[in-house]
C-alpha angles and dihedrals in degrees: 000000000000092000090050090051090050091050091046090050093050092045089052090049094052089038091061091060095038101041101032094037095047091044089057089047089048089062084074088069088067089050094047095046090048095050102036139047116234094257091054094061100032094099094049092050093050094046090055086056091051088049089056091052092048094049089066090058092045093055096031096194095308095127092062091040089054091056090048099048101030097052091111113069092223090061098041101091094044094053093039091059093042097048096041090050090055093047093048091051094050094042095051095046094047094047093047090055091046091049093050095046097040093125097056090042091054089051091048094055091046097249100106094169094056102078092117090053090050089055091052090050090052089062093042092053094047089051093048091050096049098046093048092082097050087049089051088052091054090052093048092049092049095243093147094149093057090044090054095047094050095046094047091045090054091052093047090052090051092050092048092050092048090053091045097050100035100040113014098040091042092054095044090049089051091050096244093135142340090037091171087071094056096098091052094046092047089060091072108010124084116173090204088068098038095134090057090067088070087069094041091054090052091049094053092046090052093051088056087067090077091060094044091049094042093121091056090049095043095073094039119116122191107238139152131195118176091199093052095040097050097076089042091055093044089055095042100046096074088045089053092052089045091051092049089054090046097052092042086055092052101034104032092096097056094037097052106023093108090057097049105034109089115238111264094009091143110053112240092009128100118222090251089056092049090049091051091050093049095046093052094044089048088062090068087070091056092088091071092044090052092054090050092047092049089051092048092052090060100030101054096063089038095054092047092050093050098038096101094045111108089217092055100098096063089046091051089050092054092047091053093047094053091042091056092048093052094045094047090052089051091048093052094042095052096042094048090053101040091123090058094047090049092053092048100045111016100061100178114067091225089074091059090072090082100049092108091076095060101080090050093048092048089050090051091053091047091054091046091050090055089045090055089054093050092044090073091092098066093045093051095044093045089240092129090147087078090056088051094054093043095052093043088051090051092048091047091052092049093049097043094045091047091053089053101041107033096065087050105041105012124230091345084077091066092053094049091046091052093051093046092049094051092049094051092046090052092051095047093046091052092048096052094037092060089057098053105023110016115208121181097235117179096238095171094058092045092053091044096051096043092044092047091049092050091051091050092050093047092047093050091051089061093057113063118198107184095187110083092201088063102031098052097054091044093050093044089052090052090049091049091051090050091049091049091051090052091049093050091050092048100037093105091054095051114089113251093241093054090044091056 
């Protein structure tokens, strides 16, 4: 159990930065939905999705390759310089092209007035790509504390700049206070483009990464060796294809919604309004994704370090079991209290129209989280081609199902397609994994917990309690009962010390 405690401790460490930091950042959703109508922030939301897609191309599997080739301390510096040099080269070239052709790109994505935002995103994506390798180095070296501090600092800077641009500069420009600063503020603030400052805040916060990671960049030397890089690229290429499939699976909806949603599908709502509603409601599913991401930060180095241990399979099975329990409890807790989350974060009632997608999106992330656990086998056995085919299959299911459902049922089609894709990927990964790297997973408990959670969520959706003062206590009581049932079922598997 000591290795599980170590993994739990590292997950908690990364979780502090991921969960707490992103929760603080998520408070900006309340600010944005209070200040802006859905159509005003549709472009920004979609461009962040495109940035996520582009980041995969900018890093092209090099993070995972770094973990694979830099495991030994004697090799770490050599591969750090090599891999970071490659990522810098690709990031700079791609962002320069994007910066130069910002106008045609804005026309292509149907936001012709957003060329300036596209240029800002070009810089954001280059920064994200370059700093990914120093962050991977921190994870590999076990510097979780520094990782946490930098991530949280970045988010706090972003929050501060959002408040500064969207509230302070707005009020000074309007002459509400500090009128002597109006000439200075007017040099860079234009209320007609207020939503664009959301992107500018993110850009400035990202540039601060270079200062905070200055030690990791100080000993970096730009090098390139074709002989040394060839095996790295051979290993990373399937990971790149796999990652492309993965992000397409998760971001296809927000990236392509304007191309699939029929004009005027929602009566009285423009497509831009519908996009803005969906993008903001989607963010309520981020809580599950954050838990999964925090786990992945700790688990990837952990799984690689334990892969050759003959006792690893039972340990992996326990990790997956507890992971499923925690994520199912999150799924049920969020879905039972969607009305509360909507009141807290989606300030304008118009955004509440899209809440129906959230349970499906959370389920999709839950299935993907389990898939990431099961996917250990093809990374440890160097059979990454299976991961490639699995993720491409998942992306294909998401895309094909979206093309069928979205024209019929609107953006709910994206949510259902995402959940279906994650479930099929999970099943296929388990099937092939048991052939090449058998792990004694507790399938019965996984099906029981996920099925029980789904029934609770469906049952609660049939009983509407409009009064929050009544609904929240009732739903929390239902969640507590579900958690107690889980504890009673698992009490024999929990060590006596932890139980006490």
